[in-house]
Backbone of each chain as ProteinMPNN parsed JSONL, in Angstrom:
{"seq_chain_A": "XXXXXXXXXXXXXXXXXXXXXXXXXXXXXXXXXXXXXXXXXXXXXXXXXXXXXXXXXXXXXXXXXXXXXXXXXXXXXXXXXXXXXXXXXXXXXXXXXXXXXXXXXXXXXXXXX", "coords_chain_A": {"N_chain_A": [[12.045, -34.807, 0.338], [13.478, -31.776, 1.187], [14.282, -29.98, 3.185], [14.919, -27.123, 3.453], [15.163, -25.22, 5.216], [17.379, -25.844, 6.896], [19.717, -25.239, 5.551], [22.596, -23.603, 4.464], [22.855, -20.38, 2.788], [24.64, -20.076, 0.023], [27.256, -17.977, -1.375], [26.411, -16.248, -4.287], [27.162, -16.548, -7.729], [27.219, -15.018, -11.074], [27.505, -17.04, -12.867], [26.441, -19.283, -11.517], [24.407, -22.354, -11.27], [21.171, -22.3, -12.463], [18.026, -22.787, -10.902], [16.439, -25.937, -11.446], [13.478, -26.768, -13.372], [12.177, -29.008, -12.214], [13.24, -28.82, -9.48], [12.147, -26.387, -8.835], [9.383, -27.178, -9.018], [9.464, -29.141, -7.038], [10.038, -27.73, -4.71], [7.695, -25.846, -4.49], [5.706, -27.856, -3.996], [6.658, -28.866, -1.695], [6.569, -26.595, -0.028], [3.753, -25.193, 0.045], [2.682, -22.748, 0.599], [4.166, -20.85, -0.755], [4.341, -19.059, -4.148], [4.953, -19.223, -7.366], [5.791, -16.541, -9.314], [5.797, -14.136, -11.985], [7.672, -11.2, -12.662], [8.312, -8.453, -14.297], [9.578, -10.014, -16.321], [11.071, -11.745, -14.573], [11.38, -14.762, -12.86], [10.017, -15.327, -9.679], [9.919, -16.271, -6.293], [7.235, -16.076, -4.275], [5.303, -15.071, -1.063], [2.777, -13.994, 0.771], [2.152, -12.73, 4.07], [0.272, -12.364, 6.838], [-0.73, -10.157, 9.464], [-1.669, -8.94, 12.836], [-1.627, -6.041, 13.108], [-0.001, -3.044, 12.166], [2.504, -2.559, 13.593], [3.291, -5.195, 14.071], [3.707, -6.261, 11.498], [5.725, -4.722, 10.654], [7.797, -5.452, 12.354], [8.177, -8.041, 11.402], [9.121, -7.474, 8.97], [11.68, -6.423, 9.641], [12.797, -8.554, 10.786], [12.986, -10.273, 8.558], [14.643, -8.63, 6.951], [16.939, -8.53, 8.542], [17.723, -11.072, 8.425], [18.474, -11.5, 5.735], [20.479, -9.669, 5.501], [22.493, -11.072, 7.111], [22.758, -13.45, 5.55], [23.528, -12.457, 3.157], [21.845, -12.135, 0.953], [19.169, -10.793, -0.665], [15.626, -9.999, -0.385], [12.74, -8.575, -2.088], [10.504, -6.773, -0.223], [7.487, -6.074, 0.722], [5.663, -3.996, 2.661], [2.689, -3.373, 4.366], [-0.323, -2.217, 5.991], [-0.791, -4.608, 8.277], [-0.02, -6.488, 6.707], [2.655, -8.409, 4.849], [4.457, -8.87, 1.988], [6.686, -10.944, 0.674], [9.423, -11.414, -1.772], [11.511, -13.356, -3.339], [14.423, -13.733, -5.422], [17.168, -14.429, -7.488], [19.353, -11.752, -8.108], [21.631, -11.498, -9.704], [21.324, -13.29, -11.9], [18.894, -12.833, -12.692], [16.968, -14.87, -12.005], [15.881, -17.957, -10.552], [17.662, -19.531, -7.846], [18.994, -22.219, -6.009], [19.597, -20.911, -3.476], [17.223, -19.242, -3.172], [15.283, -20.876, -2.599], [16.242, -21.714, -0.067], [16.278, -19.375, 1.426], [13.446, -18.678, 1.293], [12.535, -20.701, 2.816], [13.732, -20.132, 5.283], [12.535, -17.632, 5.813], [9.866, -18.386, 6.408], [10.308, -19.534, 8.833], [10.636, -17.258, 10.452], [8.115, -16.409, 10.799], [5.585, -15.883, 13.027], [2.916, -15.389, 13.951]], "CA_chain_A": [[12.011, -33.656, 1.282], [14.977, -31.193, 1.16], [14.43, -29.214, 4.588], [15.863, -26.089, 3.013], [15.56, -24.315, 6.448], [18.628, -26.174, 7.687], [20.816, -25.093, 4.785], [23.105, -22.143, 4.434], [22.833, -19.72, 1.526], [25.926, -19.899, -0.442], [27.465, -16.802, -2.139], [25.984, -16.723, -5.615], [27.833, -15.931, -8.836], [26.301, -14.958, -12.274], [27.47, -18.17, -13.579], [25.966, -20.412, -10.754], [23.513, -22.958, -11.947], [19.865, -21.97, -11.972], [17.212, -23.978, -10.371], [15.784, -26.61, -12.6], [11.909, -26.794, -13.345], [11.938, -30.021, -11.284], [13.524, -28.276, -8.445], [11.016, -25.53, -8.539], [8.035, -27.878, -8.61], [9.412, -29.961, -5.83], [9.93, -26.73, -3.513], [6.295, -25.474, -4.344], [5.008, -28.909, -3.383], [6.943, -29.038, -0.226], [6.288, -25.293, 0.577], [2.665, -24.616, -0.604], [2.358, -21.131, 0.806], [4.762, -19.923, -1.868], [3.933, -19.166, -5.379], [5.901, -18.932, -8.487], [5.104, -15.373, -10.19], [6.913, -13.467, -12.775], [7.708, -9.789, -12.423], [9.365, -8.014, -15.312], [10.39, -11.18, -16.897], [11.903, -12.364, -13.757], [10.57, -15.687, -11.995], [10.263, -15.06, -8.282], [9.081, -17.038, -5.184], [6.457, -14.955, -3.606], [4.501, -15.33, -0.304], [2.203, -13.099, 1.596], [2.167, -12.923, 5.434], [-0.738, -11.449, 7.581], [-0.531, -9.708, 10.939], [-2.885, -8.228, 13.533], [-1.508, -4.738, 13.041], [1.131, -2.47, 11.647], [3.563, -2.844, 14.327], [3.586, -6.697, 13.866], [4.128, -6.351, 10.074], [7.026, -4.004, 10.632], [8.606, -6.315, 13.188], [8.458, -9.102, 10.656], [9.802, -6.89, 8.027], [13.01, -6.155, 10.2], [13.499, -9.849, 11.017], [13.441, -10.888, 7.168], [15.759, -7.745, 6.597], [18.28, -8.911, 9.285], [18.079, -12.389, 7.962], [18.905, -11.062, 4.441], [21.938, -9.138, 5.576], [23.182, -11.927, 7.529], [22.95, -14.312, 4.508], [24.042, -11.822, 1.941], [20.909, -12.315, -0.221], [18.106, -9.675, -0.245], [14.509, -9.913, -1.158], [11.874, -7.367, -2.079], [9.704, -6.738, 0.99], [6.454, -5.016, 0.561], [5.044, -3.769, 3.969], [1.521, -2.567, 4.506], [-0.937, -2.276, 7.373], [-1.23, -5.831, 8.709], [0.54, -7.579, 5.776], [3.936, -8.29, 4.333], [4.699, -9.845, 0.924], [8.22, -11.243, 0.472], [9.538, -11.992, -3.026], [12.78, -13.874, -3.542], [15.023, -14.305, -6.547], [18.678, -14.097, -7.539], [19.52, -10.649, -8.926], [22.645, -11.827, -10.499], [21.073, -13.751, -13.205], [17.417, -12.573, -12.872], [16.018, -16.077, -11.969], [15.845, -18.502, -9.297], [18.784, -20.359, -7.672], [18.73, -22.837, -4.663], [19.506, -19.926, -2.442], [16.023, -18.634, -3.052], [14.593, -21.994, -1.709], [16.769, -21.874, 1.297], [15.773, -18.12, 2.063], [12.12, -18.653, 1.396], [12.103, -21.663, 3.98], [14.097, -19.48, 6.459], [11.603, -16.615, 5.988], [8.848, -18.925, 7.036], [10.644, -19.806, 10.153], [10.564, -16.136, 11.214], [6.781, -15.985, 10.969], [5.006, -16.333, 14.294], [1.812, -14.165, 14.004]], "C_chain_A": [[13.436, -33.099, 1.433], [15.256, -30.53, 2.556], [15.336, -28.034, 4.149], [16.304, -25.097, 4.185], [16.776, -24.579, 6.96], [19.707, -25.85, 6.729], [21.368, -23.677, 4.876], [23.23, -21.64, 3.025], [24.214, -19.473, 1.149], [26.061, -18.413, -1.412], [27.231, -17.147, -3.632], [26.717, -15.838, -6.747], [26.922, -15.787, -10.089], [26.374, -16.244, -13.002], [27.066, -19.497, -12.685], [24.742, -21.015, -11.436], [22.055, -22.468, -11.439], [19.105, -23.063, -11.631], [16.562, -24.518, -11.594], [14.087, -26.484, -12.399], [11.461, -27.807, -12.182], [12.124, -29.537, -9.741], [12.578, -27.239, -7.821], [9.812, -26.148, -8.125], [8.133, -28.561, -7.336], [9.264, -28.991, -4.669], [8.364, -26.241, -3.456], [5.338, -26.637, -3.761], [5.263, -28.905, -2.013], [6.611, -27.764, 0.603], [5.105, -24.649, -0.025], [2.191, -23.235, -0.464], [2.962, -20.354, -0.128], [4.316, -20.237, -3.288], [4.949, -18.754, -6.148], [5.224, -17.793, -9.496], [6.247, -14.802, -10.963], [6.625, -11.991, -12.795], [8.781, -9.249, -13.331], [10.264, -8.868, -16.058], [11.204, -12.053, -15.872], [10.977, -13.41, -12.824], [10.977, -15.405, -10.619], [9.354, -15.949, -7.348], [8.497, -15.986, -4.369], [5.466, -15.491, -2.553], [4.042, -14.097, 0.565], [1.874, -13.554, 2.992], [1.051, -12.004, 6.102], [-0.433, -11.229, 9.058], [-1.64, -8.961, 11.602], [-2.78, -6.807, 13.571], [-0.211, -4.244, 12.292], [2.569, -2.715, 12.262], [4.248, -4.25, 14.163], [4.397, -6.85, 12.567], [5.445, -5.708, 9.997], [8.142, -4.815, 11.376], [9.144, -7.483, 12.178], [9.421, -8.549, 9.532], [11.41, -6.668, 8.471], [13.688, -7.667, 10.399], [14.028, -10.214, 9.706], [14.705, -10.032, 6.819], [17.002, -8.179, 7.15], [18.75, -10.237, 8.804], [18.834, -12.188, 6.628], [20.41, -10.561, 4.481], [22.787, -10.202, 6.079], [23.609, -13.091, 6.467], [23.523, -13.703, 3.245], [23.031, -11.965, 0.651], [19.642, -11.491, 0.217], [16.903, -9.956, -1.097], [13.836, -8.711, -1.448], [10.885, -7.725, -0.939], [8.759, -5.65, 0.825], [5.602, -4.915, 2.101], [3.761, -2.805, 3.743], [0.866, -2.731, 5.733], [-1.375, -3.832, 7.472], [-0.852, -6.893, 7.688], [1.805, -7.349, 5.103], [3.895, -9.266, 3.039], [6.261, -9.804, 0.64], [8.357, -12.023, -0.837], [11.049, -12.195, -3.075], [13.187, -14.21, -4.909], [16.433, -13.866, -6.633], [18.92, -13.04, -8.675], [20.604, -10.859, -10.017], [22.276, -12.302, -11.935], [19.379, -13.601, -13.33], [16.63, -13.767, -13.05], [16.183, -16.763, -10.77], [17.003, -19.654, -9.109], [18.372, -21.237, -6.306], [18.702, -21.988, -3.489], [18.165, -19.47, -2.067], [15.029, -19.586, -2.307], [14.904, -21.869, -0.173], [16.156, -20.524, 1.958], [14.251, -18.265, 2.186], [11.624, -19.452, 2.598], [12.433, -20.994, 5.344], [13.1, -18.366, 6.703], [10.393, -17.167, 6.806], [8.988, -19.237, 8.526], [10.638, -18.479, 11.136], [8.964, -15.708, 11.489], [6.157, -16.599, 12.089], [4.024, -15.277, 14.77], [1.187, -14.193, 15.4]], "O_chain_A": [[14.403, -33.796, 1.741], [16.397, -30.551, 3.017], [16.507, -28.041, 4.527], [17.322, -24.407, 4.233], [17.367, -23.648, 7.507], [20.805, -26.236, 7.129], [20.706, -22.728, 5.295], [23.664, -22.379, 2.141], [24.934, -18.749, 1.837], [25.121, -17.9, -2.02], [27.738, -18.136, -4.162], [26.828, -14.615, -6.66], [25.883, -16.447, -10.113], [25.429, -16.584, -13.713], [27.338, -20.626, -13.094], [24.052, -20.279, -12.143], [21.797, -22.275, -10.251], [19.419, -24.199, -11.984], [16.2, -23.841, -12.556], [13.576, -26.13, -11.337], [10.581, -27.533, -11.365], [11.287, -29.819, -8.884], [12.27, -27.189, -6.63], [9.217, -25.815, -7.1], [7.168, -28.639, -6.575], [8.514, -29.269, -3.733], [7.818, -26.26, -2.353], [4.319, -26.354, -3.131], [4.359, -28.933, -1.178], [6.395, -27.863, 1.811], [5.298, -23.588, -0.618], [1.443, -22.665, -1.259], [2.478, -19.259, -0.415], [3.977, -21.365, -3.647], [5.807, -17.985, -5.712], [4.329, -18.056, -10.3], [7.43, -14.953, -10.658], [5.475, -11.572, -12.929], [9.97, -9.529, -13.177], [11.419, -8.59, -16.38], [11.924, -12.97, -16.269], [10.021, -13.002, -12.165], [12.169, -15.248, -10.353], [8.208, -16.275, -7.657], [9.177, -15.109, -3.836], [4.713, -16.369, -2.974], [4.864, -13.296, 1.008], [1.359, -14.662, 3.149], [1.059, -10.818, 5.775], [0.079, -12.109, 9.75], [-2.488, -8.391, 10.917], [-3.748, -6.204, 14.033], [0.571, -5.082, 11.843], [3.57, -3.0, 11.605], [5.465, -4.433, 14.127], [5.49, -7.412, 12.501], [6.276, -6.2, 9.234], [9.304, -4.793, 10.97], [10.33, -7.812, 12.141], [10.435, -9.181, 9.236], [12.287, -6.755, 7.611], [14.881, -7.899, 10.2], [15.225, -10.455, 9.548], [15.728, -10.6, 6.436], [18.027, -8.238, 6.471], [19.944, -10.535, 8.758], [19.893, -12.805, 6.51], [21.314, -10.923, 3.729], [23.873, -10.319, 5.513], [24.724, -13.606, 6.552], [23.961, -14.43, 2.353], [23.445, -11.905, -0.506], [19.187, -11.561, 1.358], [17.01, -10.135, -2.31], [14.386, -7.694, -1.026], [10.512, -8.886, -0.769], [9.109, -4.471, 0.787], [4.961, -5.885, 2.506], [3.776, -1.747, 3.114], [1.447, -3.39, 6.595], [-2.285, -4.235, 6.747], [-1.289, -8.04, 7.775], [2.098, -6.201, 4.768], [3.324, -10.355, 3.11], [6.91, -8.78, 0.425], [7.683, -13.02, -1.092], [11.791, -11.237, -2.86], [12.44, -14.908, -5.594], [16.849, -12.981, -5.885], [18.761, -13.279, -9.872], [20.433, -10.401, -11.146], [22.785, -11.837, -12.955], [18.746, -14.323, -14.1], [15.787, -13.878, -13.941], [16.675, -16.109, -9.851], [17.254, -20.505, -9.963], [17.423, -20.852, -5.622], [17.923, -22.222, -2.566], [17.869, -19.295, -0.886], [14.139, -19.185, -1.558], [14.074, -21.908, 0.735], [15.549, -20.645, 3.022], [13.783, -17.939, 3.278], [10.649, -19.137, 3.28], [11.733, -21.143, 6.346], [12.819, -18.164, 7.885], [9.944, -16.528, 7.758], [8.048, -19.219, 9.321], [10.635, -18.581, 12.363], [8.651, -14.812, 12.274], [6.167, -17.828, 12.157], [4.202, -14.49, 15.701], [0.321, -13.373, 15.705]]}, "seq_chain_B": "XXXXXXXXXXXXXXXXXXXXXXXXXXXXXXXXXXXXXXXXXXXXXXXXXXXXXXXXXXXXXXXXXXXXXXXXXXXXXXXXXXXXXXXXXXXXXXXXXXXXXXXXXXXXXXXXX", "coords_chain_B": {"N_chain_B": [[1.801, 27.797, -3.1], [1.653, 25.17, -0.795], [2.969, 23.902, 1.261], [2.91, 21.244, 2.615], [4.367, 19.721, 4.406], [4.365, 20.894, 6.799], [1.815, 20.589, 8.001], [-0.547, 18.826, 9.794], [-1.688, 15.283, 9.753], [-5.037, 14.635, 9.379], [-7.317, 12.68, 11.256], [-8.999, 10.332, 9.1], [-12.058, 9.906, 7.654], [-14.636, 7.807, 5.954], [-16.392, 9.274, 4.519], [-14.864, 11.561, 4.092], [-13.72, 14.376, 2.269], [-12.604, 13.668, -1.048], [-9.41, 14.388, -2.661], [-9.268, 16.997, -4.97], [-8.918, 17.107, -8.687], [-7.638, 19.349, -9.255], [-6.254, 20.006, -6.894], [-4.567, 17.651, -6.741], [-3.089, 17.994, -9.15], [-1.65, 20.382, -8.452], [-0.295, 19.667, -6.202], [1.513, 17.548, -7.498], [2.977, 19.34, -9.005], [4.182, 21.049, -7.385], [5.623, 19.105, -5.823], [7.722, 17.539, -7.473], [8.99, 15.063, -7.458], [7.119, 13.099, -7.101], [4.804, 10.743, -8.149], [1.732, 10.207, -9.891], [0.017, 7.332, -9.629], [-1.804, 4.502, -10.845], [-3.078, 1.699, -9.08], [-4.652, -1.378, -9.092], [-7.06, -0.099, -9.679], [-6.839, 2.03, -7.882], [-6.087, 5.286, -7.217], [-2.789, 6.366, -6.553], [-0.202, 8.203, -4.776], [3.153, 8.078, -5.485], [6.442, 7.447, -4.885], [9.922, 6.684, -5.592], [13.021, 6.079, -3.603], [16.457, 6.247, -3.375], [19.498, 4.463, -2.052], [22.639, 3.877, -0.556], [23.206, 1.271, 0.193], [21.752, -1.876, 1.617], [21.217, -1.607, 4.388], [20.831, 1.203, 4.829], [18.568, 1.639, 3.284], [16.907, 0.078, 4.797], [16.864, 1.504, 7.188], [15.536, 3.762, 6.406], [13.177, 2.76, 5.683], [11.993, 2.087, 8.129], [11.9, 4.705, 9.46], [9.874, 5.867, 8.046], [7.835, 4.18, 8.578], [7.503, 4.543, 11.259], [6.888, 7.198, 11.385], [4.378, 6.923, 9.999], [2.922, 5.442, 12.011], [2.858, 7.219, 14.008], [1.15, 9.12, 12.877], [-0.99, 7.919, 12.267], [-1.735, 7.014, 9.722], [-0.99, 4.951, 6.973], [1.325, 3.827, 4.559], [2.13, 1.924, 1.469], [5.145, 0.31, 1.594], [7.946, -0.566, -0.228], [10.665, -2.329, 0.071], [13.877, -2.812, -1.217], [17.316, -3.896, -2.247], [19.15, -1.132, -1.59], [17.034, 0.545, -2.541], [13.828, 2.035, -2.035], [10.462, 2.154, -2.268], [7.677, 4.207, -1.925], [4.196, 4.319, -1.424], [1.337, 6.157, -1.306], [-2.004, 6.378, -0.306], [-5.493, 6.718, 0.504], [-6.965, 4.445, 2.406], [-9.637, 4.079, 3.22], [-11.595, 5.19, 1.368], [-10.416, 4.357, -0.969], [-8.886, 6.137, -2.516], [-7.455, 9.473, -3.087], [-6.71, 11.853, -0.443], [-6.309, 14.818, 1.162], [-4.648, 14.218, 3.262], [-2.824, 12.433, 2.239], [-1.076, 14.03, 0.838], [0.148, 15.528, 2.679], [1.391, 13.39, 4.127], [3.171, 12.44, 2.096], [4.749, 14.783, 1.676], [5.906, 14.776, 4.1], [7.203, 12.454, 4.285], [9.363, 12.843, 2.299], [10.865, 14.517, 3.894], [12.185, 12.896, 5.512], [14.105, 11.732, 4.044], [17.544, 11.381, 3.617], [19.866, 10.897, 2.238]], "CA_chain_B": [[2.489, 26.771, -2.395], [0.777, 24.786, 0.375], [3.857, 23.368, 2.408], [2.242, 20.342, 3.361], [5.139, 19.048, 5.427], [4.111, 21.618, 8.237], [0.569, 20.325, 8.392], [-0.865, 17.607, 10.717], [-2.488, 14.564, 9.052], [-6.185, 14.516, 10.427], [-8.238, 11.329, 11.094], [-9.831, 10.416, 7.969], [-13.385, 9.141, 7.491], [-14.856, 7.204, 4.604], [-17.141, 10.322, 4.081], [-14.153, 12.782, 4.058], [-13.716, 14.687, 0.803], [-11.514, 13.298, -1.7], [-8.601, 15.422, -3.161], [-9.788, 17.334, -6.328], [-8.07, 17.011, -9.687], [-6.674, 20.594, -9.195], [-5.319, 19.664, -5.807], [-3.589, 16.718, -7.131], [-2.07, 18.766, -10.029], [-1.0, 21.484, -7.77], [0.765, 18.838, -5.438], [2.573, 17.133, -8.471], [3.742, 20.593, -9.586], [4.958, 21.437, -6.139], [6.547, 17.988, -5.26], [7.668, 16.741, -8.739], [9.58, 13.734, -7.316], [6.049, 12.176, -6.801], [4.075, 10.48, -9.429], [0.379, 9.738, -9.632], [-0.027, 6.037, -10.485], [-2.86, 3.656, -10.384], [-2.832, 0.367, -8.799], [-5.921, -2.121, -8.868], [-8.016, 0.779, -9.759], [-6.747, 3.053, -6.795], [-4.924, 6.42, -7.52], [-1.684, 6.48, -5.402], [0.978, 9.075, -4.89], [4.342, 7.038, -5.514], [7.862, 7.888, -5.076], [11.168, 5.852, -5.226], [14.191, 6.728, -3.192], [17.62, 5.408, -3.595], [20.455, 4.472, -1.047], [23.873, 3.33, -1.009], [23.075, -0.205, 0.534], [20.538, -2.315, 2.094], [20.975, -1.034, 5.739], [20.305, 2.595, 4.625], [17.25, 1.506, 2.623], [15.982, -0.57, 5.845], [16.67, 2.538, 8.168], [14.47, 4.714, 5.909], [11.724, 2.106, 5.834], [11.637, 2.208, 9.607], [11.614, 6.004, 9.8], [8.594, 6.094, 7.386], [6.898, 3.283, 9.302], [7.326, 5.249, 12.555], [6.021, 8.451, 11.03], [2.913, 6.432, 9.771], [2.343, 5.177, 13.149], [2.623, 8.539, 14.791], [-0.059, 10.067, 12.15], [-2.152, 7.0, 12.008], [-2.13, 6.777, 8.189], [0.028, 4.077, 6.593], [1.55, 3.664, 3.273], [2.723, 0.573, 1.259], [6.602, 0.416, 1.513], [8.6, -1.681, -0.989], [12.078, -2.305, 0.348], [14.866, -3.717, -1.983], [18.638, -3.603, -1.881], [19.456, 0.229, -1.974], [15.998, 1.349, -2.812], [12.663, 2.03, -1.284], [9.286, 2.774, -3.065], [6.609, 4.505, -0.931], [2.795, 4.634, -2.036], [0.342, 6.861, -0.313], [-3.464, 6.669, -0.598], [-6.404, 6.697, 1.609], [-7.637, 3.195, 2.209], [-11.006, 4.272, 3.644], [-12.222, 5.447, 0.13], [-9.532, 3.848, -2.169], [-8.418, 7.172, -3.338], [-6.422, 10.468, -2.471], [-7.226, 12.804, 0.524], [-5.207, 15.785, 1.495], [-3.758, 13.582, 4.09], [-1.693, 11.883, 1.373], [-0.143, 15.092, 0.28], [0.778, 15.776, 3.911], [2.383, 12.206, 4.283], [4.126, 12.445, 1.13], [5.763, 15.833, 1.901], [6.701, 14.452, 5.527], [8.154, 11.413, 3.847], [10.441, 13.542, 1.846], [11.78, 15.152, 4.882], [12.909, 11.8, 6.156], [15.042, 11.319, 3.286], [18.652, 11.969, 3.8], [20.887, 9.679, 1.789]], "C_chain_B": [[1.815, 26.376, -1.133], [1.775, 24.325, 1.47], [3.16, 22.41, 3.313], [3.002, 19.654, 4.455], [4.851, 19.87, 6.839], [2.753, 21.377, 8.707], [0.383, 18.854, 9.109], [-1.904, 16.689, 9.965], [-3.761, 14.395, 9.924], [-6.736, 13.22, 10.184], [-9.059, 11.429, 9.961], [-11.022, 9.439, 7.948], [-13.738, 8.773, 6.265], [-15.641, 8.349, 3.967], [-16.248, 11.533, 3.9], [-13.962, 13.102, 2.596], [-12.427, 14.204, 0.121], [-10.765, 14.547, -2.26], [-9.247, 15.73, -4.745], [-8.696, 17.143, -7.254], [-7.157, 18.293, -9.52], [-5.843, 20.383, -8.055], [-4.226, 18.712, -6.075], [-2.618, 17.352, -8.2], [-1.173, 19.669, -9.458], [0.131, 20.541, -6.935], [1.805, 18.365, -6.259], [3.411, 18.056, -8.989], [4.702, 20.984, -8.59], [6.096, 20.347, -5.679], [6.756, 17.033, -6.642], [8.367, 15.451, -8.752], [8.352, 12.71, -7.271], [5.215, 11.995, -8.041], [2.656, 9.908, -8.893], [0.127, 8.357, -10.456], [-1.202, 5.355, -9.95], [-2.6, 2.281, -10.216], [-4.243, -0.383, -8.536], [-6.952, -0.937, -8.767], [-8.017, 2.11, -8.597], [-5.65, 4.087, -7.196], [-3.979, 6.442, -6.301], [-0.739, 7.62, -5.69], [2.26, 8.064, -4.606], [5.681, 7.825, -5.623], [8.989, 6.878, -4.682], [12.295, 6.653, -4.712], [15.392, 5.729, -3.295], [18.583, 5.503, -2.367], [21.58, 3.702, -1.436], [24.001, 1.83, -0.609], [21.787, -0.509, 1.187], [20.176, -1.655, 3.611], [20.341, 0.385, 5.693], [18.831, 2.609, 4.406], [16.237, 0.901, 3.881], [15.66, 0.664, 6.846], [15.484, 3.413, 7.588], [13.125, 4.072, 6.059], [11.335, 2.203, 7.246], [11.269, 3.661, 9.982], [10.241, 6.403, 9.236], [7.534, 5.238, 7.977], [6.492, 3.928, 10.733], [6.57, 6.517, 12.386], [4.432, 7.969, 10.813], [2.169, 6.105, 10.931], [1.974, 6.278, 14.072], [1.228, 9.148, 14.15], [-1.178, 9.019, 12.166], [-2.613, 6.827, 10.544], [-0.759, 5.981, 7.66], [0.142, 3.825, 5.253], [1.823, 2.203, 2.863], [4.192, 1.015, 1.121], [7.254, -0.68, 0.82], [10.0, -1.449, -0.829], [12.728, -3.361, -0.501], [16.153, -3.252, -1.509], [18.741, -2.073, -2.381], [18.28, 1.119, -2.64], [14.655, 1.175, -2.06], [11.521, 2.862, -2.175], [8.193, 3.08, -2.142], [5.337, 5.011, -1.768], [1.939, 4.983, -1.049], [-0.967, 6.844, -0.953], [-4.248, 6.4, 0.631], [-7.314, 5.457, 1.566], [-9.187, 3.186, 2.477], [-11.966, 4.379, 2.317], [-11.539, 4.948, -1.178], [-9.268, 5.181, -2.996], [-7.516, 8.235, -2.582], [-7.244, 11.568, -1.672], [-6.008, 13.799, 0.787], [-4.165, 15.207, 2.496], [-2.403, 12.946, 3.254], [-0.605, 12.796, 0.873], [0.691, 15.414, 1.538], [1.831, 14.859, 4.19], [3.507, 12.333, 3.228], [5.24, 13.321, 1.265], [6.611, 15.377, 3.273], [7.632, 13.319, 5.112], [9.574, 11.823, 3.353], [11.493, 14.243, 2.821], [12.507, 14.116, 5.666], [14.038, 11.446, 5.418], [16.38, 12.131, 3.244], [19.992, 11.117, 3.537], [22.423, 9.874, 1.897]], "O_chain_B": [[1.407, 27.28, -0.404], [1.362, 24.378, 2.629], [2.867, 22.642, 4.486], [2.398, 19.061, 5.349], [5.171, 19.351, 7.908], [2.431, 21.897, 9.775], [1.155, 17.913, 8.923], [-2.934, 17.223, 9.553], [-3.627, 14.048, 11.097], [-6.667, 12.675, 9.083], [-9.768, 12.416, 9.764], [-10.872, 8.249, 8.226], [-13.185, 9.379, 5.347], [-15.536, 8.388, 2.741], [-16.815, 12.569, 3.553], [-14.031, 12.205, 1.754], [-11.327, 14.327, 0.66], [-11.351, 15.627, -2.343], [-9.624, 14.85, -5.518], [-7.563, 17.011, -6.792], [-5.941, 18.17, -9.669], [-4.64, 20.585, -8.22], [-3.079, 18.93, -5.684], [-1.404, 17.195, -8.068], [-0.022, 19.775, -9.879], [1.335, 20.751, -7.081], [2.964, 18.633, -5.941], [4.514, 17.721, -9.42], [5.878, 21.226, -8.861], [7.214, 20.653, -5.265], [6.105, 16.01, -6.853], [8.421, 14.761, -9.769], [8.607, 11.513, -7.405], [4.965, 12.904, -8.832], [2.461, 9.333, -7.822], [0.052, 8.3, -11.683], [-1.597, 5.543, -8.8], [-1.968, 1.658, -11.069], [-4.956, 0.133, -7.675], [-7.652, -0.862, -7.758], [-8.915, 2.942, -8.468], [-4.493, 3.757, -7.46], [-4.423, 6.53, -5.156], [-0.532, 7.937, -6.861], [2.309, 7.359, -3.598], [5.862, 8.741, -6.425], [8.983, 6.313, -3.588], [12.579, 7.74, -5.215], [15.22, 4.51, -3.29], [18.527, 6.516, -1.671], [21.593, 2.978, -2.431], [24.924, 1.188, -1.11], [20.883, 0.315, 1.331], [19.048, -1.272, 3.92], [19.42, 0.685, 6.453], [18.013, 3.285, 5.03], [15.04, 1.181, 3.947], [14.526, 0.876, 7.275], [14.544, 3.724, 8.32], [12.126, 4.666, 6.466], [10.143, 2.44, 7.443], [10.358, 3.828, 10.793], [9.521, 7.183, 9.86], [6.361, 5.593, 7.863], [5.37, 3.833, 11.231], [5.698, 6.852, 13.187], [3.469, 8.522, 11.343], [0.969, 6.368, 11.009], [0.969, 6.274, 14.783], [0.337, 9.593, 14.874], [-2.333, 9.432, 12.06], [-3.772, 6.527, 10.259], [0.371, 6.387, 7.931], [-0.904, 3.584, 4.652], [1.777, 1.313, 3.713], [4.426, 2.074, 0.539], [7.105, -1.798, 1.315], [10.57, -0.544, -1.439], [12.329, -4.523, -0.568], [16.268, -2.425, -0.604], [18.418, -1.82, -3.542], [18.505, 2.203, -3.178], [14.459, 0.108, -1.479], [11.695, 3.982, -2.655], [7.75, 2.114, -1.522], [5.398, 5.91, -2.607], [1.749, 4.292, -0.048], [-1.07, 7.274, -2.102], [-3.745, 5.926, 1.649], [-8.287, 5.408, 0.814], [-9.901, 2.325, 1.963], [-12.995, 3.707, 2.247], [-12.043, 5.115, -2.288], [-9.495, 5.149, -4.205], [-6.903, 7.908, -1.566], [-8.255, 12.098, -2.133], [-4.841, 13.458, 0.589], [-3.013, 15.635, 2.56], [-1.234, 13.009, 3.633], [0.526, 12.43, 0.554], [1.906, 15.56, 1.405], [2.974, 15.232, 4.454], [4.689, 12.321, 3.573], [6.408, 12.976, 1.085], [7.808, 15.623, 3.422], [8.769, 13.265, 5.581], [10.642, 11.375, 3.77], [12.677, 14.465, 2.563], [13.398, 14.46, 6.442], [14.967, 10.881, 5.996], [16.405, 13.317, 2.915], [20.869, 10.779, 4.332], [23.185, 8.966, 1.562]]}, "name": "protein", "num_of_chains": 2, "seq": "XXXXXXXXXXXXXXXXXXXXXXXXXXXXXXXXXXXXXXXXXXXXXXXXXXXXXXXXXXXXXXXXXXXXXXXXXXXXXXXXXXXXXXXXXXXXXXXXXXXXXXXXXXXXXXXXXXXXXXXXXXXXXXXXXXXXXXXXXXXXXXXXXXXXXXXXXXXXXXXXXXXXXXXXXXXXXXXXXXXXXXXXXXXXXXXXXXXXXXXXXXXXXXXXXXXXXXXXXXXXXXXXXX"}
């Protein structure tokens, strides 16, 4: 168990090590609400969250956005009525880094529907 | 020329008339930054907007969200670093209604990068 939510997202360089297949599998086992999806050839960690209305979904969007500004690492956030889908990956090398595990775990902590 | 930005979005029922092909073509001609795309079998009006950073993209997201709450008609908003993609369609009948033209035109009015 890694407890990514307690870790700090480190500044990521293009030559930073990519997450290994084992790390990815361990993360998905530990955080089963997240899925590994590929979009335009980029592996991403993706989770959908549901809310009782639009205002709550918007509030969560802003919490995730504020977190991402604080940590200097930004996801794609898809906001619709009553739902938000968050996708994390590392833009610098179009893949997954340990930071993406940390940010996914921290995103979960903001969810309080 | 219809000037959709001056119109008010009317409450939409499932039996409301769908936009005709001619109306859609006229809209796309008049508002060429918008594209007609299909997602999961649903025709949608889609436009991407660019910004100088994440904070500006988030600000625009909130403006569009506030507009949609005021008008009672909600788009999908995809927020990423420096860009926002807005998609309008009418959920009730999974298609396009005149309201979607009105909301697209009003979304443009919020864009001031």
